[in-house]
Backbone as JSON Lines, residues from 0, in Angstrom:
{"i":0,"aa":"N","n":[0.84,-1.2,-0.02],"ca":[-0.01,-0.02,-0.01],"c":[0.84,1.22,0.0]}
{"i":1,"aa":"G","n":[0.62,2.2,-0.89],"ca":[1.3,3.4,-0.94],"c":[0.54,4.49,-0.18]}
{"i":2,"aa":"V","n":[1.24,5.56,0.16],"ca":[0.68,6.7,0.81],"c":[0.27,7.71,-0.26]}
{"i":3,"aa":"S","n":[-1.02,8.04,-0.31],"ca":[-1.46,9.02,-1.26],"c":[-1.31,10.39,-0.59]}
{"i":4,"aa":"A","n":[-0.35,11.17,-1.16],"ca":[-0.03,12.44,-0.52],"c":[0.05,13.63,-1.46]}
{"i":5,"aa":"P","n":[-0.95,13.75,-2.43],"ca":[-0.85,14.91,-3.22],"c":[-1.19,16.14,-2.36]}
{"i":6,"aa":"T","n":[-0.28,17.15,-2.47],"ca":[-0.56,18.4,-1.73],"c":[-0.75,19.5,-2.77]}
{"i":7,"aa":"N","n":[-1.22,20.6,-2.37],"ca":[-1.33,21.76,-3.25],"c":[-0.13,22.69,-3.08]}
{"i":8,"aa":"G","n":[0.99,22.16,-2.57],"ca":[2.19,22.99,-2.39],"c":[3.41,22.12,-2.33]}
{"i":9,"aa":"I","n":[4.35,22.48,-1.44],"ca":[5.63,21.88,-1.37],"c":[5.8,21.17,-0.03]}
{"i":10,"aa":"V","n":[6.26,19.91,-0.04],"ca":[6.65,19.18,1.18],"c":[8.19,19.33,1.33]}
{"i":11,"aa":"K","n":[8.62,19.82,2.44],"ca":[10.04,20.06,2.7],"c":[10.64,19.14,3.76]}
{"i":12,"aa":"Q","n":[9.79,18.57,4.61],"ca":[10.25,17.7,5.68],"c":[9.35,16.51,5.91]}
{"i":13,"aa":"V","n":[9.98,15.4,6.27],"ca":[9.2,14.17,6.69],"c":[9.82,13.66,7.91]}
{"i":14,"aa":"V","n":[8.97,13.24,8.92],"ca":[9.46,12.66,10.11],"c":[8.5,11.56,10.56]}
{"i":15,"aa":"V","n":[9.03,10.49,11.08],"ca":[8.21,9.4,11.67],"c":[8.23,9.61,13.2]}
{"i":16,"aa":"W","n":[7.02,9.66,13.82],"ca":[6.97,9.81,15.27],"c":[5.71,9.09,15.83]}
{"i":17,"aa":"N","n":[5.88,8.33,16.81],"ca":[4.78,7.6,17.46],"c":[3.91,6.82,16.49]}
{"i":18,"aa":"G","n":[4.66,6.18,15.5],"ca":[3.94,5.3,14.57],"c":[3.19,5.95,13.46]}
{"i":19,"aa":"S","n":[3.35,7.27,13.27],"ca":[2.73,8.03,12.19],"c":[3.8,8.8,11.42]}
{"i":20,"aa":"V","n":[3.46,9.17,10.17],"ca":[4.3,10.03,9.37],"c":[3.84,11.37,9.28]}
{"i":21,"aa":"Y","n":[4.72,12.3,9.54],"ca":[4.39,13.77,9.53],"c":[5.09,14.42,8.36]}
{"i":22,"aa":"I","n":[4.33,15.22,7.59],"ca":[4.96,15.98,6.49],"c":[4.75,17.45,6.81]}
{"i":23,"aa":"A","n":[5.66,18.27,6.32],"ca":[5.53,19.7,6.54],"c":[6.2,20.48,5.43]}
{"i":24,"aa":"G","n":[5.82,21.65,5.28],"ca":[6.37,22.54,4.22],"c":[5.48,23.78,4.06]}
{"i":25,"aa":"Q","n":[4.98,23.93,2.84],"ca":[4.12,25.05,2.52],"c":[2.97,24.57,1.67]}
{"i":26,"aa":"F","n":[1.87,24.19,2.31],"ca":[0.67,23.68,1.6],"c":[-0.56,23.84,2.57]}
{"i":27,"aa":"T","n":[-1.76,23.78,1.93],"ca":[-2.99,23.92,2.68],"c":[-3.95,22.75,2.44]}
{"i":28,"aa":"Q","n":[-3.48,21.78,1.7],"ca":[-4.34,20.63,1.39],"c":[-3.47,19.39,1.21]}
{"i":29,"aa":"V","n":[-3.87,18.23,1.69],"ca":[-3.16,17.01,1.52],"c":[-4.16,15.85,1.26]}
{"i":30,"aa":"G","n":[-3.72,14.84,0.54],"ca":[-4.59,13.68,0.27],"c":[-5.74,14.03,-0.63]}
{"i":31,"aa":"G","n":[-5.67,15.19,-1.34],"ca":[-6.66,15.61,-2.28],"c":[-7.84,16.37,-1.68]}
{"i":32,"aa":"S","n":[-8.09,16.16,-0.38],"ca":[-9.27,16.87,0.15],"c":[-9.21,17.29,1.64]}
{"i":33,"aa":"V","n":[-8.08,16.98,2.29],"ca":[-7.96,17.26,3.74],"c":[-7.33,18.7,3.86]}
{"i":34,"aa":"S","n":[-8.05,19.61,4.49],"ca":[-7.58,20.97,4.71],"c":[-6.53,20.95,5.91]}
{"i":35,"aa":"V","n":[-5.4,21.52,5.72],"ca":[-4.34,21.62,6.7],"c":[-3.59,22.95,6.56]}
{"i":36,"aa":"N","n":[-2.77,23.3,7.51],"ca":[-1.89,24.46,7.38],"c":[-0.45,24.11,7.56]}
{"i":37,"aa":"N","n":[0.18,23.69,6.49],"ca":[1.63,23.52,6.36],"c":[2.19,22.3,7.1]}
{"i":38,"aa":"I","n":[1.37,21.48,7.71],"ca":[1.8,20.29,8.38],"c":[0.64,19.3,8.43]}
{"i":39,"aa":"A","n":[0.98,18.04,8.25],"ca":[-0.12,16.98,8.3],"c":[0.46,15.67,8.82]}
{"i":40,"aa":"K","n":[-0.51,14.83,9.27],"ca":[-0.12,13.52,9.84],"c":[-0.78,12.39,8.99]}
{"i":41,"aa":"W","n":[0.03,11.42,8.69],"ca":[-0.47,10.25,8.0],"c":[-0.58,9.07,8.97]}
{"i":42,"aa":"D","n":[-1.74,8.51,9.2],"ca":[-1.95,7.36,10.06],"c":[-1.91,6.1,9.18]}
{"i":43,"aa":"G","n":[-0.9,5.27,9.29],"ca":[-0.76,4.15,8.45],"c":[-1.77,3.06,8.76]}
{"i":44,"aa":"T","n":[-2.28,3.03,9.99],"ca":[-3.26,2.01,10.4],"c":[-4.63,2.32,9.71]}
{"i":45,"aa":"T","n":[-5.06,3.57,9.82],"ca":[-6.39,3.96,9.26],"c":[-6.28,4.43,7.82]}
{"i":46,"aa":"Q","n":[-5.02,4.58,7.33],"ca":[-4.75,5.08,6.02],"c":[-5.44,6.42,5.73]}
{"i":47,"aa":"T","n":[-5.3,7.35,6.69],"ca":[-5.93,8.66,6.56],"c":[-4.93,9.8,6.92]}
{"i":48,"aa":"W","n":[-5.21,10.92,6.35],"ca":[-4.53,12.15,6.66],"c":[-5.29,12.98,7.66]}
{"i":49,"aa":"S","n":[-4.6,13.75,8.52],"ca":[-5.3,14.63,9.43],"c":[-4.44,15.86,9.66]}
{"i":50,"aa":"A","n":[-5.15,16.92,10.09],"ca":[-4.44,18.23,10.45],"c":[-3.95,18.1,11.86]}
{"i":51,"aa":"L","n":[-2.98,18.95,12.19],"ca":[-2.49,19.08,13.58],"c":[-3.04,20.32,14.14]}
{"i":52,"aa":"G","n":[-4.31,20.25,14.66],"ca":[-4.99,21.44,15.14],"c":[-5.18,22.4,13.96]}
{"i":53,"aa":"S","n":[-5.0,23.7,14.24],"ca":[-5.08,24.65,13.15],"c":[-3.71,24.87,12.4]}
{"i":54,"aa":"G","n":[-2.69,24.05,12.82],"ca":[-1.47,24.07,12.08],"c":[-0.59,25.28,12.28]}
{"i":55,"aa":"I","n":[0.24,25.55,11.28],"ca":[1.25,26.6,11.33],"c":[0.83,27.71,10.36]}
{"i":56,"aa":"T","n":[0.65,28.94,10.89],"ca":[0.15,30.01,10.05],"c":[0.98,31.29,10.28]}
{"i":57,"aa":"G","n":[0.62,32.29,9.45],"ca":[1.31,33.58,9.52],"c":[1.35,34.15,8.15]}
{"i":58,"aa":"T","n":[2.18,35.19,7.93],"ca":[2.31,35.74,6.6],"c":[3.3,34.92,5.84]}
{"i":59,"aa":"S","n":[2.88,34.31,4.74],"ca":[3.73,33.36,3.99],"c":[4.37,32.3,4.87]}
{"i":60,"aa":"P","n":[3.6,31.57,5.62],"ca":[4.15,30.62,6.51],"c":[4.78,29.4,5.81]}
{"i":61,"aa":"E","n":[5.88,28.88,6.39],"ca":[6.57,27.73,5.81],"c":[7.25,26.96,6.87]}
{"i":62,"aa":"V","n":[7.05,25.65,6.98],"ca":[7.84,24.82,7.88],"c":[9.07,24.31,7.14]}
{"i":63,"aa":"K","n":[10.28,24.61,7.69],"ca":[11.52,24.27,7.08],"c":[12.25,23.18,7.83]}
{"i":64,"aa":"A","n":[11.84,22.86,9.09],"ca":[12.52,21.87,9.85],"c":[11.52,21.18,10.76]}
{"i":65,"aa":"L","n":[11.74,19.83,10.95],"ca":[10.97,19.01,11.88],"c":[12.01,18.14,12.61]}
{"i":66,"aa":"C","n":[11.69,17.93,13.96],"ca":[12.62,17.08,14.73],"c":[11.87,16.62,15.96]}
{"i":67,"aa":"V","n":[12.1,15.34,16.29],"ca":[11.5,14.83,17.55],"c":[12.52,15.01,18.69]}
{"i":68,"aa":"F","n":[12.08,15.61,19.79],"ca":[12.92,15.82,20.91],"c":[12.07,15.63,22.19]}
{"i":69,"aa":"N","n":[12.54,14.9,23.2],"ca":[11.79,14.68,24.47],"c":[10.34,14.2,24.17]}
{"i":70,"aa":"N","n":[10.17,13.34,23.16],"ca":[8.88,12.85,22.78],"c":[7.86,13.9,22.42]}
{"i":71,"aa":"E","n":[8.32,14.94,21.8],"ca":[7.47,15.94,21.23],"c":[8.02,16.3,19.84]}
{"i":72,"aa":"L","n":[7.11,16.75,18.96],"ca":[7.48,17.11,17.6],"c":[7.7,18.63,17.52]}
{"i":73,"aa":"Y","n":[9.03,18.98,17.21],"ca":[9.39,20.39,17.13],"c":[9.33,20.82,15.67]}
{"i":74,"aa":"V","n":[8.88,22.06,15.44],"ca":[8.67,22.58,14.14],"c":[9.42,23.92,14.04]}
{"i":75,"aa":"G","n":[10.23,24.12,13.02],"ca":[10.94,25.36,12.79],"c":[10.69,25.87,11.41]}
{"i":76,"aa":"G","n":[10.77,27.2,11.19],"ca":[10.55,27.74,9.87],"c":[10.35,29.26,9.92]}
{"i":77,"aa":"T","n":[9.34,29.66,9.11],"ca":[8.95,31.03,9.04],"c":[7.43,31.12,9.3]}
{"i":78,"aa":"F","n":[7.09,31.49,10.51],"ca":[5.66,31.59,10.9],"c":[5.51,32.37,12.17]}
{"i":79,"aa":"T","n":[4.3,32.8,12.48],"ca":[4.02,33.56,13.66],"c":[2.96,32.95,14.63]}
{"i":80,"aa":"N","n":[2.45,31.79,14.18],"ca":[1.37,31.14,14.93],"c":[1.39,29.67,14.79]}
{"i":81,"aa":"A","n":[1.19,28.95,15.85],"ca":[1.08,27.46,15.84],"c":[-0.15,27.1,16.61]}
{"i":82,"aa":"G","n":[-1.17,26.59,15.91],"ca":[-2.37,26.13,16.52],"c":[-3.16,27.23,17.32]}
{"i":83,"aa":"G","n":[-3.08,28.48,16.8],"ca":[-3.78,29.56,17.51],"c":[-2.98,30.23,18.57]}
{"i":84,"aa":"T","n":[-1.7,29.82,18.8],"ca":[-0.85,30.42,19.8],"c":[0.28,31.2,19.07]}
{"i":85,"aa":"A","n":[0.58,32.38,19.55],"ca":[1.67,33.13,18.95],"c":[2.94,32.39,19.19]}
{"i":86,"aa":"A","n":[3.66,32.15,18.15],"ca":[4.91,31.4,18.17],"c":[5.75,31.84,17.03]}
{"i":87,"aa":"N","n":[6.87,32.5,17.3],"ca":[7.76,33.04,16.26],"c":[8.79,32.01,15.81]}
{"i":88,"aa":"N","n":[8.49,31.32,14.71],"ca":[9.45,30.49,13.97],"c":[9.76,29.15,14.65]}
{"i":89,"aa":"V","n":[9.29,28.89,15.84],"ca":[9.5,27.59,16.46],"c":[8.39,27.24,17.41]}
{"i":90,"aa":"A","n":[7.92,25.98,17.36],"ca":[6.83,25.55,18.23],"c":[6.94,24.04,18.41]}
{"i":91,"aa":"K","n":[6.14,23.49,19.31],"ca":[6.17,22.08,19.57],"c":[4.73,21.52,19.6]}
{"i":92,"aa":"W","n":[4.56,20.28,19.16],"ca":[3.3,19.52,19.14],"c":[3.47,18.34,20.04]}
{"i":93,"aa":"N","n":[2.59,18.2,21.01],"ca":[2.7,17.05,21.98],"c":[1.84,15.85,21.61]}
{"i":94,"aa":"G","n":[1.2,15.93,20.42],"ca":[0.29,14.83,20.0],"c":[-1.14,15.25,20.01]}
{"i":95,"aa":"S","n":[-1.44,16.39,20.76],"ca":[-2.82,16.85,20.78],"c":[-2.95,18.37,20.77]}
{"i":96,"aa":"S","n":[-1.87,19.12,21.12],"ca":[-1.9,20.53,21.06],"c":[-0.52,21.15,20.84]}
{"i":97,"aa":"W","n":[-0.56,22.41,20.4],"ca":[0.65,23.2,20.13],"c":[1.08,24.01,21.37]}
{"i":98,"aa":"S","n":[2.29,24.33,21.5],"ca":[2.79,25.26,22.54],"c":[4.1,25.93,22.05]}
{"i":99,"aa":"I","n":[4.38,27.04,22.69],"ca":[5.63,27.73,22.4],"c":[6.8,27.01,23.08]}
{"i":100,"aa":"V","n":[8.0,27.35,22.63],"ca":[9.22,26.72,23.18],"c":[9.88,27.73,24.09]}
{"i":101,"aa":"G","n":[9.75,27.56,25.38],"ca":[10.32,28.52,26.29],"c":[9.36,29.68,26.69]}
{"i":102,"aa":"A","n":[9.77,30.48,27.61],"ca":[8.88,31.59,28.06],"c":[8.75,32.65,27.02]}
{"i":103,"aa":"A","n":[9.82,33.02,26.34],"ca":[9.8,34.01,25.27],"c":[9.47,33.27,23.99]}
{"i":104,"aa":"S","n":[8.79,33.96,23.12],"ca":[8.21,33.31,21.92],"c":[9.2,33.25,20.77]}
{"i":105,"aa":"G","n":[10.02,32.22,20.69],"ca":[10.68,31.87,19.47],"c":[12.01,32.64,19.12]}
{"i":106,"aa":"T","n":[12.17,32.76,17.85],"ca":[13.38,33.45,17.3],"c":[12.98,34.69,16.51]}
{"i":107,"aa":"D","n":[13.94,35.62,16.29],"ca":[13.64,36.85,15.63],"c":[13.68,36.72,14.13]}
{"i":108,"aa":"Q","n":[14.22,35.59,13.61],"ca":[14.24,35.35,12.12],"c":[14.04,33.84,11.93]}
{"i":109,"aa":"P","n":[13.89,33.35,10.69],"ca":[13.55,31.99,10.41],"c":[14.56,30.96,10.91]}
{"i":110,"aa":"I","n":[14.03,29.77,11.17],"ca":[14.83,28.58,11.5],"c":[14.89,27.69,10.22]}
{"i":111,"aa":"Y","n":[16.03,27.2,9.82],"ca":[16.17,26.4,8.66],"c":[16.49,24.88,8.97]}
{"i":112,"aa":"S","n":[17.02,24.63,10.17],"ca":[17.44,23.28,10.46],"c":[17.3,22.93,11.94]}
{"i":113,"aa":"M","n":[17.2,21.63,12.26],"ca":[17.22,21.13,13.67],"c":[17.88,19.76,13.71]}
{"i":114,"aa":"I","n":[18.47,19.52,14.85],"ca":[19.04,18.22,15.13],"c":[19.18,18.03,16.59]}
{"i":115,"aa":"V","n":[19.02,16.81,17.09],"ca":[19.24,16.5,18.49],"c":[20.69,16.05,18.63]}
{"i":116,"aa":"F","n":[21.44,16.66,19.5],"ca":[22.86,16.39,19.75],"c":[23.15,16.6,21.21]}
{"i":117,"aa":"N","n":[23.79,15.63,21.89],"ca":[24.13,15.71,23.29],"c":[22.94,16.08,24.15]}
{"i":118,"aa":"S","n":[21.79,15.44,23.87],"ca":[20.6,15.59,24.67],"c":[19.98,17.02,24.62]}
{"i":119,"aa":"K","n":[20.3,17.74,23.54],"ca":[19.72,19.07,23.35],"c":[19.2,19.15,21.88]}
{"i":120,"aa":"L","n":[18.24,20.01,21.7],"ca":[17.73,20.31,20.37],"c":[18.45,21.52,19.87]}
{"i":121,"aa":"F","n":[19.28,21.34,18.81],"ca":[19.95,22.47,18.16],"c":[19.1,22.98,17.0]}
{"i":122,"aa":"V","n":[18.98,24.27,16.9],"ca":[18.28,24.96,15.81],"c":[19.29,25.89,15.14]}
{"i":123,"aa":"G","n":[19.16,25.99,13.77],"ca":[19.98,26.85,13.03],"c":[19.15,27.66,12.06]}
{"i":124,"aa":"G","n":[19.61,28.87,11.7],"ca":[18.83,29.68,10.82],"c":[19.55,31.04,10.6]}
{"i":125,"aa":"S","n":[18.73,32.07,10.38],"ca":[19.22,33.38,10.15],"c":[18.97,34.35,11.33]}
{"i":126,"aa":"F","n":[18.65,33.73,12.52],"ca":[18.28,34.52,13.68],"c":[19.49,34.99,14.48]}
{"i":127,"aa":"L","n":[19.24,36.08,15.31],"ca":[20.24,36.57,16.22],"c":[19.77,36.51,17.67]}
{"i":128,"aa":"N","n":[18.55,36.0,17.84],"ca":[17.96,35.85,19.16],"c":[17.02,34.65,19.21]}
{"i":129,"aa":"A","n":[17.22,33.82,20.26],"ca":[16.33,32.67,20.45],"c":[15.8,32.68,21.9]}
{"i":130,"aa":"G","n":[14.5,32.84,22.0],"ca":[13.89,32.83,23.3],"c":[14.37,33.93,24.26]}
{"i":131,"aa":"G","n":[14.79,35.05,23.68],"ca":[15.31,36.18,24.52],"c":[16.79,36.07,24.74]}
{"i":132,"aa":"T","n":[17.48,35.1,24.2],"ca":[18.92,34.88,24.42],"c":[19.64,35.2,23.09]}
{"i":133,"aa":"S","n":[20.68,35.97,23.22],"ca":[21.51,36.29,22.03],"c":[22.08,35.05,21.42]}
{"i":134,"aa":"A","n":[21.99,34.91,20.08],"ca":[22.41,33.75,19.38],"c":[22.85,34.14,17.97]}
{"i":135,"aa":"H","n":[23.99,33.71,17.52],"ca":[24.48,34.06,16.2],"c":[24.27,32.89,15.23]}
{"i":136,"aa":"Y","n":[22.96,32.81,14.75],"ca":[22.49,31.79,13.78],"c":[22.32,30.41,14.29]}
{"i":137,"aa":"A","n":[22.71,30.14,15.59],"ca":[22.53,28.84,16.12],"c":[22.19,28.89,17.64]}
{"i":138,"aa":"A","n":[21.36,27.99,18.09],"ca":[20.93,27.96,19.52],"c":[20.55,26.53,19.85]}
{"i":139,"aa":"S","n":[20.54,26.25,21.16],"ca":[20.02,24.91,21.58],"c":[19.01,25.07,22.65]}
{"i":140,"aa":"W","n":[18.15,24.06,22.76],"ca":[17.06,24.03,23.77],"c":[17.24,22.72,24.52]}
{"i":141,"aa":"N","n":[17.36,22.83,25.87],"ca":[17.59,21.58,26.63],"c":[16.29,21.06,27.28]}
{"i":142,"aa":"G","n":[15.19,21.61,26.9],"ca":[13.9,21.25,27.44],"c":[13.35,22.25,28.39]}
{"i":143,"aa":"S","n":[14.2,23.18,28.88],"ca":[13.75,24.2,29.79],"c":[14.34,25.55,29.54]}
{"i":144,"aa":"A","n":[15.46,25.62,28.82],"ca":[16.15,26.97,28.58],"c":[16.9,26.97,27.24]}
{"i":145,"aa":"W","n":[17.02,28.15,26.65],"ca":[17.71,28.35,25.42],"c":[19.2,28.68,25.73]}
{"i":146,"aa":"T","n":[20.13,28.22,24.9],"ca":[21.55,28.61,24.91],"c":[21.89,29.16,23.54]}
{"i":147,"aa":"G","n":[22.47,30.31,23.44],"ca":[22.88,30.84,22.17],"c":[24.36,30.52,21.91]}
{"i":148,"aa":"Y","n":[24.67,30.44,20.64],"ca":[26.1,30.15,20.27],"c":[26.58,31.27,19.36]}
{"i":149,"aa":"T","n":[27.9,31.48,19.41],"ca":[28.54,32.5,18.62],"c":[29.47,31.86,17.58]}
{"i":150,"aa":"G","n":[30.0,32.7,16.7],"ca":[31.09,32.28,15.82],"c":[30.67,31.76,14.49]}
{"i":151,"aa":"S","n":[29.42,31.44,14.22],"ca":[29.02,30.88,12.96],"c":[29.37,31.87,11.88]}
{"i":152,"aa":"S","n":[29.97,31.34,10.74],"ca":[30.37,32.24,9.64],"c":[29.27,32.57,8.69]}
{"i":153,"aa":"G","n":[28.07,32.14,8.93],"ca":[26.94,32.49,8.12],"c":[25.64,31.82,8.63]}
{"i":154,"aa":"Y","n":[24.56,32.08,7.96],"ca":[23.27,31.45,8.31],"c":[23.45,29.96,8.36]}
{"i":155,"aa":"V","n":[22.98,29.31,9.41],"ca":[23.05,27.84,9.48],"c":[21.94,27.2,8.77]}
{"i":156,"aa":"L","n":[22.27,26.46,7.67],"ca":[21.27,25.85,6.8],"c":[21.05,24.38,7.15]}
{"i":157,"aa":"C","n":[22.03,23.72,7.75],"ca":[21.84,22.29,8.07],"c":[22.87,21.9,9.16]}
{"i":158,"aa":"F","n":[22.59,20.77,9.79],"ca":[23.47,20.23,10.8],"c":[23.76,18.73,10.49]}
{"i":159,"aa":"A","n":[24.83,18.27,11.02],"ca":[25.17,16.83,11.0],"c":[26.07,16.54,12.22]}
{"i":160,"aa":"S","n":[25.89,15.3,12.72],"ca":[26.73,14.8,13.82],"c":[27.6,13.76,13.23]}
{"i":161,"aa":"F","n":[28.91,13.82,13.59],"ca":[29.89,12.84,13.11],"c":[30.99,12.72,14.15]}
{"i":162,"aa":"N","n":[31.29,11.46,14.57],"ca":[32.34,11.25,15.57],"c":[32.15,12.03,16.79]}
{"i":163,"aa":"S","n":[30.89,12.1,17.3],"ca":[30.51,12.82,18.53],"c":[30.84,14.3,18.45]}
{"i":164,"aa":"E","n":[30.86,14.86,17.26],"ca":[30.99,16.27,17.04],"c":[29.86,16.82,16.21]}
{"i":165,"aa":"L","n":[29.47,18.1,16.41],"ca":[28.39,18.74,15.66],"c":[28.96,19.66,14.61]}
{"i":166,"aa":"Y","n":[28.48,19.51,13.39],"ca":[28.88,20.35,12.28],"c":[27.68,21.09,11.77]}
{"i":167,"aa":"A","n":[27.96,22.29,11.24],"ca":[26.89,23.14,10.68],"c":[27.26,23.55,9.26]}
{"i":168,"aa":"G","n":[26.36,23.31,8.32],"ca":[26.59,23.82,6.94],"c":[26.02,25.21,6.93]}
{"i":169,"aa":"V","n":[26.84,26.18,6.48],"ca":[26.41,27.52,6.57],"c":[26.46,28.23,5.18]}
{"i":170,"aa":"Q","n":[25.63,29.23,5.09],"ca":[25.56,29.97,3.8],"c":[26.84,30.78,3.62]}
{"i":171,"aa":"G","n":[27.29,30.78,2.33],"ca":[28.45,31.61,2.01],"c":[29.68,30.87,1.71]}
{"i":172,"aa":"G","n":[29.94,30.55,0.51],"ca":[31.22,29.94,0.11],"c":[31.42,28.49,0.5]}
{"i":173,"aa":"Y","n":[30.31,27.76,0.62],"ca":[30.45,26.35,0.98],"c":[31.28,26.15,2.24]}
{"i":174,"aa":"V","n":[30.87,26.79,3.27],"ca":[31.59,26.77,4.55],"c":[31.01,25.73,5.5]}
{"i":175,"aa":"L","n":[31.88,25.06,6.25],"ca":[31.49,24.05,7.25],"c":[32.0,24.54,8.57]}
{"i":176,"aa":"D","n":[31.15,24.73,9.57],"ca":[31.52,25.1,10.91],"c":[31.43,23.88,11.84]}
{"i":177,"aa":"K","n":[32.19,23.9,12.92],"ca":[32.16,22.82,13.93],"c":[31.98,23.46,15.26]}
{"i":178,"aa":"L","n":[31.18,22.82,16.13],"ca":[30.96,23.31,17.52],"c":[32.13,22.95,18.38]}
{"i":179,"aa":"V","n":[32.72,23.96,19.0],"ca":[33.82,23.71,19.95],"c":[33.44,24.55,21.17]}
{"i":180,"aa":"S","n":[33.14,23.83,22.27],"ca":[32.61,24.42,23.47],"c":[31.27,25.08,23.09]}
{"i":181,"aa":"N","n":[31.2,26.39,23.34],"ca":[29.96,27.1,22.97],"c":[30.14,28.0,21.74]}
{"i":182,"aa":"T","n":[31.09,27.7,20.92],"ca":[31.35,28.49,19.73],"c":[31.47,27.66,18.48]}
{"i":183,"aa":"F","n":[30.89,28.11,17.4],"ca":[31.1,27.5,16.13],"c":[32.33,28.06,15.49]}
{"i":184,"aa":"V","n":[33.22,27.14,15.03],"ca":[34.46,27.65,14.34],"c":[34.5,27.04,12.96]}
{"i":185,"aa":"Q","n":[35.15,27.73,12.1],"ca":[35.19,27.31,10.68],"c":[36.04,26.01,10.61]}
{"i":186,"aa":"A","n":[35.39,24.94,10.18],"ca":[36.07,23.61,10.04],"c":[36.88,23.53,8.76]}
{"i":187,"aa":"S","n":[36.25,24.03,7.65],"ca":[36.94,24.03,6.35],"c":[36.16,24.85,5.42]}
{"i":188,"aa":"T","n":[36.85,25.4,4.43],"ca":[36.21,26.15,3.38],"c":[36.49,25.39,2.1]}
{"i":189,"aa":"L","n":[35.44,25.01,1.39],"ca":[35.6,24.27,0.15],"c":[35.38,25.28,-0.96]}
{"i":190,"aa":"N","n":[36.17,25.13,-2.01],"ca":[36.01,25.99,-3.21],"c":[36.05,25.08,-4.42]}
{"i":191,"aa":"N","n":[35.71,25.69,-5.52],"ca":[35.64,24.93,-6.79],"c":[36.94,24.91,-7.55]}
{"i":192,"aa":"S","n":[38.07,25.15,-6.97],"ca":[39.38,25.16,-7.64],"c":[39.95,23.78,-7.83]}
């Protein structure tokens, strides 16, 4: 059996959580007739699509990152509202409702990537503030507080973990940064020569 997933937009992320498949991106319809707002759930048992509450909304909303952390689904991107709650660019879904991440509402600019590393949720993007904490394109959430990181040589577009180290792919000249203590340092610069 295949999953019928025609959307009226773009799917940018797919995550499996608690036995269901979640897709996210920039779309308002899935499965041909189910109304959603940029995120949807596929139940493989019932073979049906469903919305996650009122979803992710705002001016030109788009989900760019999904990640499971502490048994909740975290969503990052460009948006101002998650399920009717003000949430700037980051929110979490517990399986039945949306909530903000931390006491202050989100980041001041979009989130492009997420990864769990060393028992923390790392987020990367073009932001300089995460939950009221200064952050230079990267921050982490430990479940109760934000930590900002410095040193990134550009917007953080993606993360990868290798040999117990965290790497960030950043915008600008094919640059790779590596986390050393609480600072991202340039690991290498690749060029086309």
